[in-house]
N, C-alpha and C positions, 0 to 999 in steps of 0.2 A: 503495501500499501503506500502511496505516496500522498502525504498532506503537505499543503502550502498552508502558512499560519502568518498572521499578522496581528500582534498585540499590541495596543496603544492605549496607554494612561490617557483618559479625556481631560486629565487637570495638569498634563504636563506635555504640552505640544511643541515646544523646542529644546532641542539640545536632550531628545529621548536616551542616548545611548547608555547613560548611566541607568536608565531603568530598565532596558531591554538584556544587558549584559548577565545580570544575576538569571535571566531565561535561558540565553543561551550555555550558560555554565551548566545549567539544567540538562538539556540538549546533551552536555558533552558527557556529562555523569551518566545518562541512559544506555551510553554504548550504541544507540542508533546512529544509522548514516545522515548526515544533513548537509545540507548548503545555505549559507547566509547570505541574502541579498539585502539590497537597499531598501527596498518595500515588505520584507517580510523575508522567511526562513522557509525553505523546503524540507521535511523530514522524510525517509524513508525505514519503516520496518514493517514488522506482523501487526495488525489491525488492534489488538486489544494494548500492543505495548505503546503504538501511537496513541491511541485514545486517551490513553490514561497519562501520558505524557503531556497532551494538549490540556485534559483538565488540570493537572498541577500546576501548568504555567499559567494557566488564566486565573487560577486563585490564588497564586504566588502575587500576580499583579495587584488581585483584587484586593489583597492585604495591605496594598501599598499605594491603592487611589483610591477614591469615593467614586470613580466611574471607570470602567475600564471597556473596551472597542477591541472585540476578538472577532479576527475573520479568517473563517477554515475553507479549502477548498481540497476536497479529496478525490484521489485517482485508486479507485481501487479493483485493480483488473485481477482476478483468481488465477487465471492460468500464467501468468507472467513471473520471472523468477525476479530476485530480488537483483538490485543494482539497474534497476532502470532509471534511475535520477540522474546518472552519469549519461546511461547509455542514450538517453532522449537528447541530451545537449551534444553530443559527439555526431548523433545521426544528421543535425542541424550543419554542424562544423562539415563533416561530411560535404553536404550538399553545396557548400558555401564555395568549397575548392573544387568542384566540378567546372 
């Protein structure tokens, strides 16, 4: 499963890196594959592990902010192996080299 997540404290709109860094540390500690982006992070793993991590990340931010905006986009393709996150990016790069 791939999950794109963007979690933002609604009361800290500028310079959010200090608010986001603890969430990235949570992902690192989970052992799941991830890719940090400028507008969100993509996480790859088994559904139960991904959903549990997303919940913990949201609750972590909620504990530090009066209001939290969480956007999650899921790509759950049962017959596909892990490693799709990087493979999808490489497929586009391959097309660009043609």
